[in-house]
C-alpha positions as CSV (number, residue, x, y, z in Angstrom):
1,X,0.3,0.0,-0.1
2,X,1.2,3.8,-0.9
3,X,-2.3,5.5,1.7
4,X,-3.6,4.3,3.9
5,X,-6.7,5.8,6.3
6,X,-8.1,4.6,8.8
7,X,-10.6,5.6,12.0
8,X,-10.1,3.3,15.1
9,X,-12.4,2.8,17.6
10,X,-14.2,6.4,17.0
11,X,-17.6,5.4,15.2
12,X,-20.2,4.2,16.9
13,X,-21.3,0.8,14.7
14,X,-17.4,0.2,12.9
15,X,-14.7,-0.6,15.7
16,X,-12.1,-0.3,12.3
17,X,-12.8,1.7,8.6
18,X,-10.0,1.3,6.7
19,X,-9.8,2.8,2.9
20,X,-6.7,2.2,2.0
21,X,-4.6,2.4,-2.3
22,X,-1.7,0.3,-3.2
23,X,0.2,2.4,-5.6
24,X,2.8,-0.7,-7.6
25,X,3.6,-0.4,-11.4
26,X,1.7,-1.9,-13.8
27,X,3.7,-4.4,-15.1
28,X,4.6,-6.5,-12.0
29,X,1.4,-9.2,-11.4
30,X,-0.6,-9.3,-8.9
31,X,-3.7,-11.4,-8.3
32,X,-6.9,-9.2,-6.8
33,X,-8.4,-10.2,-3.2
34,X,-9.8,-13.6,-2.4
35,X,-9.2,-16.1,0.0
36,X,-6.0,-18.2,-0.9
37,X,-6.6,-21.5,-2.2
38,X,-3.3,-22.3,0.0
39,X,-4.8,-20.4,3.4
40,X,-8.3,-20.0,3.2
41,X,-8.9,-18.2,6.6
42,X,-7.1,-15.6,5.2
43,X,-8.4,-12.8,2.9
44,X,-6.0,-11.1,0.5
45,X,-5.0,-9.9,-2.7
46,X,-1.3,-12.1,-4.1
47,X,2.1,-10.1,-5.0
48,X,3.2,-13.3,-8.0
49,X,6.6,-11.7,-8.0
50,X,7.6,-12.4,-4.3
51,X,4.0,-14.7,-2.5
52,X,3.3,-11.9,0.3
53,X,1.0,-9.0,0.0
54,X,-0.3,-5.9,1.3
55,X,-3.1,-5.9,2.4
56,X,-4.8,-8.7,4.4
57,X,-7.4,-10.1,7.3
58,X,-8.0,-13.3,8.5
59,X,-11.8,-14.9,9.9
60,X,-10.3,-14.4,13.3
61,X,-9.5,-10.8,12.7
62,X,-6.2,-10.4,12.6
63,X,-5.1,-8.0,9.8
64,X,-2.8,-6.0,8.3
65,X,-0.9,-4.1,6.4
66,X,2.5,-2.7,4.4
67,X,3.2,0.5,3.0
68,X,7.5,1.5,1.8
69,X,9.0,4.2,3.8
70,X,10.9,6.3,0.5
71,X,13.9,6.3,1.0
72,X,16.2,5.9,-2.2
73,X,19.0,6.7,-0.5
74,X,18.7,3.4,1.6
75,X,17.5,0.8,-0.4
76,X,18.8,-2.7,-0.4
77,X,18.7,-4.7,-3.4
78,X,18.9,-8.6,-1.8
79,X,16.6,-7.2,1.5
80,X,13.5,-9.8,1.8
81,X,10.2,-8.9,0.7
82,X,8.0,-6.2,2.5
83,X,4.6,-8.3,1.6
84,X,5.6,-11.2,3.5
85,X,5.1,-9.3,7.1
86,X,1.8,-8.9,6.5
87,X,1.2,-12.6,4.9
88,X,3.3,-14.2,7.7
89,X,1.2,-12.8,10.6
90,X,-1.6,-13.4,9.1
91,X,-1.2,-16.7,8.7
92,X,0.8,-17.7,12.0
93,X,-0.4,-17.9,15.2
94,X,1.7,-15.4,17.3
95,X,-0.8,-12.2,18.5
96,X,0.3,-8.7,17.2
97,X,2.4,-7.7,20.4
98,X,4.1,-10.6,19.7
99,X,5.2,-11.2,16.4
100,X,5.5,-7.0,16.5
101,X,8.8,-8.5,19.5
102,X,9.8,-10.8,16.3
103,X,9.9,-8.3,12.9
104,X,11.1,-5.4,15.5
105,X,14.4,-7.9,16.2
106,X,15.3,-7.7,12.5
107,X,13.4,-5.0,11.0
108,X,16.8,-3.6,9.7
109,X,16.7,-6.5,7.2
110,X,14.3,-4.6,5.0
111,X,14.1,-1.8,2.8
112,X,11.8,1.3,4.5
113,X,8.9,0.2,5.8
114,X,5.9,0.8,7.6
115,X,3.8,-2.0,9.2
116,X,-0.2,-1.6,10.5
117,X,-1.3,-4.6,12.6
118,X,-3.6,-5.6,14.9
119,X,-6.1,-8.5,16.4
120,X,-9.4,-8.6,18.4
121,X,-7.6,-6.5,21.0
122,X,-4.4,-4.4,19.7
123,X,-3.5,-3.0,17.0
124,X,-0.1,-1.4,16.6
125,X,1.7,0.5,13.6
126,X,6.1,-0.7,13.6
127,X,8.5,1.3,10.8
128,X,12.0,0.6,10.7
129,X,12.5,4.1,10.8
130,X,10.5,5.0,13.6
131,X,9.2,3.5,17.0
132,X,6.6,0.8,17.6
133,X,3.7,2.5,18.5
134,X,0.6,0.9,20.1
135,X,-2.5,3.0,18.9
136,X,-5.1,4.4,20.5
137,X,-8.6,6.0,19.3
138,X,-8.7,7.6,16.2
139,X,-8.1,8.6,12.7
140,X,-5.2,8.1,11.0
141,X,-3.0,8.4,8.6
142,X,0.0,6.6,7.0
143,X,1.6,6.8,3.2
144,X,5.4,6.8,2.7
145,X,7.2,8.3,5.1
146,X,5.7,7.7,9.1
147,X,2.3,7.4,10.6
148,X,0.6,10.9,10.1
149,X,3.3,12.4,8.6
150,X,1.4,16.2,7.6
151,X,1.8,15.2,4.0
152,X,-0.4,17.0,1.4
153,X,-2.0,13.8,0.4
154,X,-2.4,12.8,4.7
155,X,-3.9,15.8,5.9
156,X,-5.9,16.2,3.0
157,X,-7.3,12.5,3.3
158,X,-7.4,12.3,7.1
159,X,-10.1,15.5,6.3
160,X,-12.2,13.8,4.0
161,X,-12.1,10.6,6.0
162,X,-13.2,12.1,8.4
163,X,-16.4,14.6,6.5
164,X,-18.1,10.5,5.5
165,X,-18.0,8.9,9.4
166,X,-21.6,10.4,9.8
167,X,-22.5,7.6,7.2
168,X,-23.4,3.9,7.1
169,X,-23.2,0.9,4.8
170,X,-23.2,1.6,1.2
171,X,-23.4,5.5,1.5
172,X,-20.0,5.2,3.8
173,X,-19.0,2.1,1.0
174,X,-19.1,5.0,-2.3
175,X,-17.9,7.9,0.0
176,X,-14.9,6.8,1.5
177,X,-13.6,5.3,-2.4
178,X,-14.7,8.8,-3.7
179,X,-11.7,10.3,-1.0
180,X,-9.7,7.5,-2.9
181,X,-9.8,8.5,-5.8
182,X,-9.2,12.0,-5.0
183,X,-6.5,13.5,-8.1
184,X,-5.6,16.4,-5.6
185,X,-2.0,17.5,-6.6
186,X,-0.6,19.8,-4.3
187,X,1.3,23.4,-5.4
188,X,5.0,22.3,-5.5
189,X,5.6,24.6,-2.3
190,X,3.8,22.2,-0.5
191,X,5.4,19.1,-1.5
192,X,7.9,16.8,0.5
193,X,11.8,16.0,-0.8
194,X,12.2,12.6,-0.8
195,X,14.7,11.7,-2.9
196,X,13.0,10.9,-6.3
197,X,13.0,14.5,-8.0
198,X,10.1,17.2,-7.9
199,X,8.6,15.0,-11.4
200,X,8.1,12.0,-9.2
201,X,7.1,13.8,-6.5
202,X,4.3,15.7,-8.1
203,X,3.0,12.1,-9.5
204,X,2.8,11.0,-6.5
205,X,1.4,13.5,-4.0
206,X,-2.0,12.4,-5.1
207,X,-4.1,10.6,-3.9
208,X,-5.6,8.5,-6.6
209,X,-2.2,7.7,-8.6
210,X,-1.7,7.4,-12.2
211,X,1.2,7.7,-14.8
212,X,2.6,6.0,-18.0
213,X,4.6,2.6,-15.6
214,X,3.5,3.7,-12.3
215,X,0.0,4.3,-10.0
216,X,-2.3,3.3,-8.0
217,X,-3.5,-0.7,-8.9
218,X,-6.0,-0.9,-6.4
219,X,-8.5,0.6,-3.8
220,X,-9.8,-1.1,-0.5
221,X,-12.4,-0.7,2.4
222,X,-12.5,-3.0,5.4
223,X,-14.9,-2.3,7.7
224,X,-14.8,-4.3,11.0
225,X,-18.4,-3.2,12.6
226,X,-18.5,-3.3,16.6
227,X,-21.2,-6.2,15.9
228,X,-17.9,-8.2,14.6
229,X,-19.4,-8.5,10.5
230,X,-16.3,-7.5,8.2
231,X,-17.1,-5.6,4.4
232,X,-14.2,-6.5,2.5
233,X,-14.4,-4.2,-1.4
234,X,-11.9,-4.0,-3.7
235,X,-11.2,-2.0,-6.8
236,X,-8.6,-3.1,-9.2
237,X,-7.7,-1.3,-11.9
238,X,-5.0,-1.5,-15.4
239,X,-3.8,2.0,-16.1
240,X,-7.1,3.1,-15.8
241,X,-9.0,5.3,-13.4
242,X,-12.2,2.8,-14.0
243,X,-11.5,-0.1,-12.1
244,X,-11.4,-3.5,-14.1
245,X,-12.1,-5.8,-11.7
246,X,-14.2,-5.0,-7.8
247,X,-15.2,-7.7,-5.4
248,X,-16.7,-8.0,-1.9
249,X,-16.7,-10.3,0.9
250,X,-19.3,-9.8,3.8
251,X,-19.0,-12.2,7.0
252,X,-19.1,-12.6,10.5
253,X,-15.5,-12.7,12.7
254,X,-14.9,-16.7,14.3
255,X,-14.5,-16.6,17.8
256,X,-11.4,-18.2,19.5
């Protein structure tokens, strides 16, 4: 993922409202979200290059997502896949807190990342360019820097997310997808400087990204109700803004 906006324990009906865009090169093959044939407890997309995923949830309520931390000067060509940080947690038996302790001890092996993971009890973020945090109720934004870094699209996204929270059901889903489809590009003076050059800073500055070779590949809404009902909706794109594939899943979390 390259943008994750979420409201944690602030809505009267939902424990979590999450809206996320995955940005990637178009040539990198992946499968749309589904329950994996070899891990039928886990709902996630699948990266066909490395076998991991960028966002997923299990039938017991474990959830995880990852964004890259943008720092081209620190890139490691032989680093392990960051997508495996997500799938390994979702497949495994560890609690969120226990898994983070394991990842923390080897975080420097990876290229820059931010890892969001949670379960029925807790929700955490871990960056190998920052600290581990146990999250309190609130509205958050995460892109390719630390949690809530006030990049224009993060600040704008949090503000737009907050404006949707008086809605429910299909109206809420439509409003969240409208947020993720936002193409606003801020002025150059507001752009971060992350080492990729001004042209790329402009391209990467909007919530929905489109360029000839790189862009928003999928938009995902994840709703976890206080009644333990999960709603997962994904739109997959292929070089165009109109969805190429749209799918949705609903289930009730299993009791442990």
